[in-house]
KOLFI-629498 format. One line per 8 residues: their letters; for each residue x, y, z of C-alpha. Coordinates in steps of 0.001 Angstrom, whole numbers, plus 500000, padded with zeros to 6 digits. Layout:
<sites>
A> X,Y,Z  ... $
</sites>
This chain:
<sites>
MRLRLPTR> 477590,474925,433850  478070,471249,433728  475316,469136,435068  476477,466208,437173  474428,463216,436382  473443,461068,439366  475758,458113,439757  474413,454663,440028 $
HRRTPPIL> 474705,452978,443490  477591,450584,443404  476736,447079,444340  478928,445057,446676  480741,442480,444601  479207,439037,445132  482563,437635,446050  482811,439946,449086 $
LLVSLAAC> 479343,438953,450214  480274,435309,449920  483514,435846,451815  481697,437740,454585  479018,435113,454799  481603,432360,454879  483550,434162,457599  480442,434562,459709 $
TVTGTALV> 479534,430939,459149  482983,429704,460076  483069,431949,463147  479623,430864,464247  480441,427219,463646  483678,427560,465540  481856,429096,468482  479142,426450,468501 $
TSPKPPLY> 481603,423589,468264  484226,425072,470578  485016,422897,473605  483946,424203,476985  486934,425875,478622  487489,425826,482373  486105,428965,483940  488927,429370,486446 $
GATPFSTA> 491692,427511,484659  494216,426112,487101  493829,429009,489538  494410,427839,493127  492313,429119,496050  492818,429768,499737  491155,428057,502678  489387,430032,505387 $
FHDREGNL> 489024,428326,508750  486182,429531,510973  485133,428569,514477  481707,427119,515163  480198,430634,515362  481651,431706,512018  484557,433788,513360  487697,433617,511251 $
LRLSLAHD> 490550,431594,512735  492951,431731,509790  493059,432517,506089  495656,430434,504290  497600,431400,501183  496779,429661,497923  499517,427585,496321  500656,430610,494285 $
DKYRLFTP> 501127,432651,497487  497998,434721,496883  495146,435297,499259  492278,434163,497028  489152,432887,498805  486341,431642,496597  483077,433427,497349  479817,432543,495546 $
LEDMSADL> 478026,435408,493802  474998,434980,496044  477278,435664,499023  478268,439083,497676  476240,442181,498444  474090,443800,495748  475936,447077,496392  479267,445443,495548 $
ITATLAQE> 477895,444036,492272  476315,447355,491340  479506,449299,492047  481687,446802,490198  479588,446821,487030  479317,450635,487133  483104,450787,487262  484029,448023,484817 $
DRHFYAHP> 481204,447153,482450  477836,448944,482608  476462,446927,479682  477678,443560,480956  474282,441866,480756  473616,443233,477230  476690,442263,475177  477890,438817,474054 $
GVNPFSLV> 481235,439099,475825  482637,441866,473636  481344,445450,473404  482196,446806,469903  481411,450393,470871  483818,450232,473805  486524,448742,471601  486116,451475,468946 $
RAAFETYA> 486120,454197,471606  489199,452714,473248  491016,452517,469911  490170,456139,469105  491297,457427,472516  494464,455378,472488  495679,455648,468880  493855,458593,467269 $
ARSRPMGG> 493309,461162,470002  496251,459822,472005  494627,461265,475123  495026,458243,477390  495395,454473,476906  492115,452594,477075  491517,448886,476823  487802,448719,476103 $
STVTMQLV> 487673,445333,477765  484468,443901,479124  484279,441957,482373  484410,438770,480304  487516,439912,478462  489210,440869,481723  488369,437464,483155  490044,435803,480163 $
RMRDALDT> 493149,437980,480548  493446,437178,484278  492704,433482,483863  495101,432917,480961  497717,435560,481875  497404,437099,478377  499441,440027,477142  496736,442141,475474 $
RGIAGKIV> 498777,445261,474753  499288,444213,471135  496724,443515,468410  497405,439757,468362  496883,439428,472071  493703,441509,471887  492266,439279,469139  492965,436168,471206 $
QIWRALVL> 491317,437852,474185  488198,438739,472177  487854,435231,470767  488225,433545,474119  485709,435938,475647  483170,434955,472991  483859,431277,473644  483446,431808,477381 $
ERHYGKDE> 480072,433491,476901  479025,430651,474607  479408,428110,477428  478714,430029,480644  475951,432238,481961  476459,435880,482864  476268,435264,486605  478873,432530,486379 $
ILEAYLNL> 481228,434832,484499  480685,437730,486885  481258,435406,489859  484538,434236,488332  485673,437816,487675  484937,438890,491244  486901,435899,492537  489977,436450,490351 $
APYGGNIH> 490253,440251,490176  493313,441803,491893  492650,444032,494889  496151,445144,495793  499309,443230,496619  498664,439494,496758  494989,439947,497623  492750,438543,494890 $
GAGTASLI> 488975,438290,494837  486321,440589,496267  485411,438193,499057  489059,437992,500117  489508,441768,499981  486363,442309,502032  487578,439897,504699  491069,441396,504885 $
YFHREAAD> 490397,445108,504437  487148,445432,506354  486933,442243,508460  483522,441667,506888  482008,439022,504724  481269,440234,501193  477563,439767,501821  477718,442449,504542 $
LAMPQSLA> 479376,445168,502489  477546,448507,502335  477924,450990,499481  480934,452892,500925  482971,449678,501245  481680,448452,497878  482867,451640,496150  486224,451290,497846 $
LAVIPQNP> 486703,447772,496493  485190,448247,493020  487792,450813,491900  490867,448780,492898  491098,446117,490103  491437,448772,487376  494724,449940,488919  495576,447803,491970 $
VRRNPHGD> 499004,449406,492418  498004,453088,492545  494664,452424,494244  495948,450093,496934  494203,451046,500195  497547,450613,501975  499569,452641,499500  501544,455679,500609 $
DKSAWNDA> 499346,457968,498532  495626,457266,498883  494542,460178,496710  494173,458041,493568  492018,455576,495490  489849,458314,497013  489457,460184,493708  488405,456980,491945 $
RARLFARL> 485792,456315,494639  484335,459798,494146  484221,459464,490348  482531,456086,490583  479924,457382,493006  478996,460098,490519  478189,457433,487928  475887,455436,490195 $
PERYRQFA> 472106,455448,489648  470079,458258,491202  468829,456064,494046  472304,456049,495598  472517,459833,495995  471456,459502,499623  474909,458050,500338  476768,461125,499043 $
DLSTLPLP> 478150,462034,502452  479175,458466,503241  481044,458024,499981  483749,460512,500943  484224,459511,504571  487554,457905,505528  487229,454148,505818  489034,452132,508502 $
VYGREDLP> 491065,449600,506535  492914,446581,507933  495856,444789,506402  497189,441293,505930  499152,441652,509151  495824,442000,510961  494544,438612,509823  493872,436309,512783 $
FLAPHFVD> 496118,433352,513487  494106,431576,516158  494268,428039,517548  497297,427257,515343  497782,423657,516456  494098,422871,515921  494057,424395,512436  497370,422759,511474 $
GLKEPSPG> 495971,419400,512590  493002,419458,510228  493394,416709,507649  494091,417874,504086  491618,420754,504032  490179,421558,500614  490077,425173,499370  487058,427138,500490 $
RIRTTLDG> 485469,427827,503833  485651,425305,506629  483389,425715,509654  485200,423936,512459  483935,422671,515798  486191,425013,517765  484531,427327,520287  486443,430601,520253 $
DLQSLLEE> 485536,431483,523847  486532,428067,525164  489775,428232,523201  490570,431579,524833  489692,430145,528245  492031,427214,527730  494883,429383,526484  494525,431934,529286 $
RVSAWLAR> 494421,429318,532053  497374,427371,530725  499416,430534,530170  498682,431837,533660  499474,428460,535210  502816,428149,533455  503730,431700,534445  503076,430829,538109 $
ERSLGLTN> 504876,427480,537987  507862,428414,535840  510128,428509,538904  509487,424759,539325  510676,424070,535818  507171,423717,534344  507504,425467,530978  505220,423574,528635 $
AAAMLVHF> 501734,422093,528556  499085,420781,526208  495328,420508,526708  492161,419400,524931  488466,419921,525550  485960,417668,523745  482163,417768,523897  481601,414029,524208 $
PSMEVRAL> 477883,413853,523160  478914,415198,519743  482647,414301,519915  483424,417827,518745  486785,419290,519662  485824,422601,521268  489296,423744,522344  492843,422507,521731 $
LGSGDFFD> 496253,423768,522819  499250,421885,521503  501897,423725,523542  502319,426488,526068  503271,428999,523369  503192,428303,519636  505733,431072,518981  508280,430064,521629 $
PSINGQVD> 511132,428084,520011  512737,427406,523409  509951,424911,524164  509516,423749,520532  506191,425545,520650  505102,424600,517152  505065,420910,518078  501503,419726,518715 $
GTLARRSP> 501563,417950,522055  498101,416497,521492  499527,414395,518638  502775,413417,520326  503002,409824,521561  503969,409933,525237  503859,407581,528204  500334,407974,529641 $
GSTLKPFI> 501354,406946,533161  498297,405696,535023  495696,407398,532831  494904,404015,531189  494255,402202,534483  490505,402970,534369  490227,400732,531326  491724,397781,533186 $
YALALEQG> 489002,398201,535793  486388,398700,533071  487370,395405,531460  487365,393695,534856  483862,395043,535522  482794,393921,532049  484093,390396,532630  482505,390079,536070 $
LIHPQTLL> 485787,389953,537946  485122,392827,540323  482681,395404,541527  483770,398806,542876  484078,397557,546469  485864,394316,545717  488885,393974,547992  492114,393813,546015 $
SDDPAAFA> 495588,393047,547269  498175,395797,547370  501037,393664,548633  504449,392907,547092  503954,390629,544127  505906,389211,541211  504529,388410,537761  507065,386051,536221 $
EYKPGNFD> 510205,388179,536034  508250,391432,536413  508365,392771,539981  506507,396081,539995  506220,398539,542856  504034,401490,543730  504803,405138,543077  505241,405852,546808 $
RRFIGQIP> 507214,402599,547352  504653,401511,549960  502047,398751,550124  498616,399152,551663  497403,395559,551808  493699,394877,551181  492062,397854,549461  488671,398307,547732 $
ATEALRLS> 488887,398500,543940  487569,402053,543824  490238,403279,546237  492914,401294,544408  491950,403104,541201  491649,406564,542714  494947,406208,544599  496539,404768,541455 $
RNIPAIAL> 497985,401702,543167  500087,399753,540684  499970,396229,542159  496147,395832,542085  495976,397223,538544  498711,394911,537265  497136,391916,539026  493793,392665,537367 $
AAEIDEPD> 495480,393177,534009  496983,389695,534371  493587,388184,535152  491563,389810,532362  490507,387562,529486  490293,388704,525877  490195,391450,525091  492987,392382,527449 $
LYAFLQQA> 494182,395964,527725  496540,395658,524748  493805,394262,522482  491328,396813,523792  493658,399696,522945  494337,398280,519509  490617,397948,518831  490164,401550,519910 $
GADLPKNA> 492691,402685,517303  495704,403327,519543  498980,403356,517639  500919,400547,519331  503857,399713,517072  505049,396683,519092  503296,393395,519825  501683,392539,523140 $
SHYGLSIA> 504653,390590,524466  506898,393617,524020  504839,395665,526476  503788,392834,528769  502002,393869,531974  503870,397197,532051  501182,398466,529676  498987,398798,532779 $
VGGAEVDM> 501215,401486,534239  502135,403508,531141  504530,401179,529345  502962,401883,525928  503097,405373,524460  499862,406891,523175  498829,410412,522175  496447,412722,523973 $
RTIVKLYA> 493776,412528,521291  493576,408770,521710  493308,409092,525502  490526,411659,525126  488640,409313,522782  488923,406535,525371  487505,408678,528185  484748,409846,525851 $
LLANGGVL> 484052,406155,525217  483311,405770,528933  481083,408840,529003  479235,407643,525883  478280,404347,527499  481077,402200,526096  480704,403309,522476  483838,404422,520626 $
RELRTATD> 483388,407409,518323  485889,409455,516359  486766,413031,517177  485136,415664,515022  486860,418889,513989  484441,420163,511320  480731,420826,511665  479806,418713,508679 $
RKADTLRP> 477060,416158,508928  478982,413053,507980  477663,409821,509431  479201,409026,512794  480852,405615,513172  479677,403910,516373  481698,401008,517754  480543,399414,521027 $
MLSPEAAI> 483591,398446,523115  482117,398072,526610  478672,397573,528074  477058,400840,529205  477068,399540,532777  480801,398833,532869  481634,402138,531179  479528,404367,533424 $
LTLLMLEQ> 480447,402441,536557  484118,403043,535786  483502,406782,535713  481574,406598,538977  484643,404991,540503  486654,408037,539395  484417,410550,541139  486351,411927,544089 $
ERPDTLPF> 486681,414846,546462  488894,417741,545435  492056,418207,547484  491508,420949,550088  495090,422121,549649  494474,423438,546141  493890,427218,546011  490552,427327,544253 $
TNRPSLPV> 487699,429691,544969  484043,429539,543989  484228,425808,543394  481158,424500,541564  479367,421558,543117  479307,419698,539796  480872,416208,540053  484183,415731,538293 $
YWKTGTSS> 485530,412303,537314  489275,412308,536792  492462,410265,536775  496046,411424,537111  499121,409899,535540  502891,410166,535947  505272,408531,533515  508297,406564,534590 $
GFRDAWTV> 511254,408863,535159  509061,411942,535789  508842,412965,532135  505071,413380,531759  502351,414551,534120  498707,413969,533137  495170,414482,534315  492204,413405,532231 $
GVIGPYVL> 488551,413392,533168  484921,414265,532590  483030,417368,533722  479484,418008,532542  479340,417193,528798  483093,417566,528346  486197,415415,528411  489209,417487,529484 $
AVWTGHFD> 492841,416387,529216  495921,418201,530516  499586,417285,530009  502686,419025,531322  506279,418112,530502  509019,418761,527961  508870,417741,524336  512510,416666,524443 $
GRPSPALV> 511713,414180,527224  513780,415857,529937  512788,414544,533387  511833,416807,536264  510858,415926,539838  508008,418435,539518  506340,416347,536802  503919,414423,538998 $
GSEAAMPL> 500342,414118,537778  498702,415035,541079  500950,418077,541497  501793,419352,538012  498636,418492,536033  495682,417951,538388  495633,421518,539795  495618,422961,536263 $
FLEIADAL> 492947,420419,535208  490666,421403,538091  491294,425095,537548  490180,424787,533917  487204,422615,534948  486103,425190,537517  486457,428060,535050  484444,426061,532546 $
ARRERLED> 481685,425432,535070  481547,429105,535980  481399,430127,532327  478347,428042,531381  475618,426125,533099  476845,422552,533160  474849,419534,534198  476245,416197,535287 $
AIHPAADK> 475701,413513,532667  477089,410450,534437  474779,409923,537420  471623,410433,535296  473017,407889,532834  473612,405387,535647  470004,405755,536813  468809,404415,533453 $
LNIARVAL> 471112,401385,533401  471204,397969,534987  473268,399298,537887  472217,398998,541533  473546,400649,544674  473231,398442,547725  475008,397569,550958  478028,395404,550285 $
GHREGWFI> 479001,393994,553674  479733,397054,555784  479902,399366,552751  477454,400740,550233  478458,400554,546605  477520,400082,542977  477398,396796,541149  476015,395302,537944 $
PGKSPISG> 473252,392816,538770  473842,389468,537163  477442,390262,536336  479303,391715,539307  480360,389439,542145  479224,390824,545481  482556,390461,547236  485142,389795,544584 $
PRSGSETP> 486317,387513,541811  487215,384638,544098  484694,383000,546479  484292,379650,548276  482347,376592,547140  479455,376783,549584  476365,378406,548095  472991,379445,549504 $
EILSPRAG> 470074,377062,549146  466926,378389,547484  463893,377045,549397  461314,378845,547272  460572,378868,544393  461139,375199,543631  462215,373524,540418  459668,371518,538420 $
IAYVASEK> 456669,373522,539620  454642,375676,537259  453587,378815,539118  450305,380439,538194  450000,384219,537713  446328,384725,538595  444712,388174,538604  441125,387176,539450 $
SGEPSRIP> 441310,388997,542731  442438,392164,540964  446061,391708,541980  448698,389364,540464  449720,386326,542458  452924,386667,544462  455590,383978,544831  457588,383805,548085 $
LEAKTASG> 461360,383984,547616  463216,382311,550475  466758,381025,550869  468974,379414,553468  472414,380994,553632  475595,378986,553979  477853,381588,555559  475710,383269,558138 $
SDIVYWFA> 475025,386239,555854  472236,388414,557225  471120,389720,553802  470065,387900,550645  469890,389818,547333  467199,388530,544992  467447,388918,541227  465039,387985,538470 $
DNRLIGTS> 466529,387826,534984  469566,389819,536152  467515,392660,537645  467429,393316,541361  464043,392597,542942  464934,393388,546528  466546,392017,549674  465412,389799,552521 $
APDRPLFW> 466709,388247,555733  467532,384538,555482  464564,383570,557657  462005,385836,555976  460557,385541,552468  460456,388296,549863  457239,388225,547815  457472,388698,544071 $
APSPGRHT> 454711,389118,541450  456137,387730,538172  454717,387982,534681  453962,384816,532706  456972,383189,531067  460290,381622,532022  462471,383378,534595  465818,382844,536251 $
VRAVETTG> 465744,383645,539960  469056,384165,541741  469860,384512,545443  473184,386228,546252  474846,386520,549633  477006,389463,550652  480000,387153,550399  479386,386760,546661 $
RSAAQEIK> 478121,383165,546809  474982,382646,544796  472425,380090,543673  470009,380198,540760  466672,378577,539972  464780,378542,536679  460990,378654,536986  457982,378727,534698 $
VVSD> 455025,381061,535310  451764,380448,533453  448578,382462,533131  445441,381410,535003 $
</sites>
């Protein structure tokens, strides 16, 4: 029997140790010095448009024709994360990007046992493969994948990597990202996913073709869900029954495509989620009313319309309809009528009157001439080819008489209507001389959005603000264009009774301020106005400019405008904003001759822009006298205000520093208790003639 002597333990040659150490050093150094790679590469993402309540309006395709909506990890449910890691990488938070045990097991199963192909990839490795489009079926590709995974983990945290994986993983067809799949398949945000939906999504990326929820054979998908549930922690056993229940699943064809003109009109949206200002209920109201109206009026040749509803205190677009039917090619339905430059007809006349009020040329009851007139070579007429003669300014505006408006436009100083529109941002490609005075009656084409901004300017007290389509908190640009008094007074002039001939029921008592417009040649019919906190605009016509005798503002647009306004008032509790605003301004309502009307003290003439040379004589107070404001008796001293009229007027209006004090008869004084300081006292007759006196009041 031969004894076997114990062999001595062989030592590893020093050269191998040095080589191994050098390799580790080089690898470590390479990792430490590796540049930070982009986490998502050049992967493009989709944009999701939501209404103001968060309801999805549209999900756009990314530039590579994939639905891929970025969703932050914190906006994904814990169940989804748990299910995903249980399916793909249970030791994700423990390894450095590569799991050696998984790689060895995968190699054994694939090449030694030849039972089934396995990749052994971690979540990080899968992210690298998806991001870089690597072919990892060969050894070279796998080595590159491993190295890049290590580099990725060197520069990014685990949550960042998991977030990227969940945003890039395929979920069947061209649906990429868990947040996208949740929105499409379940019409839920990823944060709202329960365990059954989470299981359903988590198993798809491993084989998105066979496990597609919309595939012909759902057995692979259902079996994978069951196997994954069995691997979940014990605390999820309570959901055993739910894990096998059939899930209602939607498809890409079920994605909403709402308010298409509004969404298309958003300026260069960036990928991600955009919360717009649109109110889904108001959008539906607008669409339903316009559609029903066009169906009723189609026999008259009315086949197309556009409408906008803007909340003027915030300037948010709450509803927008660019055409009668986006999908109807016979009316060029995909054209956005709110952006199209059209003749506005008479819808810009209110701004002539606003400028005339601002410049002290008129007040609402000023008598204007509606008689035949010529302005150089321009000889305009009225729509009805009639002339009324002398007519109050308010009635001239409401009845849309052309001659008074053109005459005022000719009399207005700078800014005139052309300059005013330019300052407000209207796109007027020609110079002022090109349009001439025809600009007063629709001679310059503007788009609906500009017109809506102008009417909102009136409602906002003369301040121009831009329309808002997203609920961001960017600073609002405020540009005063008119005094609050002139702006609000213009709207008060537009308040009018509704025509009794229109078939409306349950009319709200809320005041409505509106103006109609008809373009030359009967190509455009408009109505624009204010109701409650909204500016509403309605246009009917044809995008190709075809004329129609039915296209008259008061007949083809006003009834639809009022129908929408009434439906709006019935839907929500609206409160008038214009009269309360007037109560806070330097606007007075007094008797003007035989009429009662509004005027701006210190600016508006009482009877009109032109008056005679005789003026009233102020008898008291007198110039050169210092009046004493004594309060020793407990009450301030009062100064008598007395004037002698020159025209036999029976009323004198007294103003102090442009504010109305009161009225008196010519032979009776009005007593006034002034504060110390310098004051300008003005006496105004009903004819518009006035006299002023500056006085000084001192303390006792």
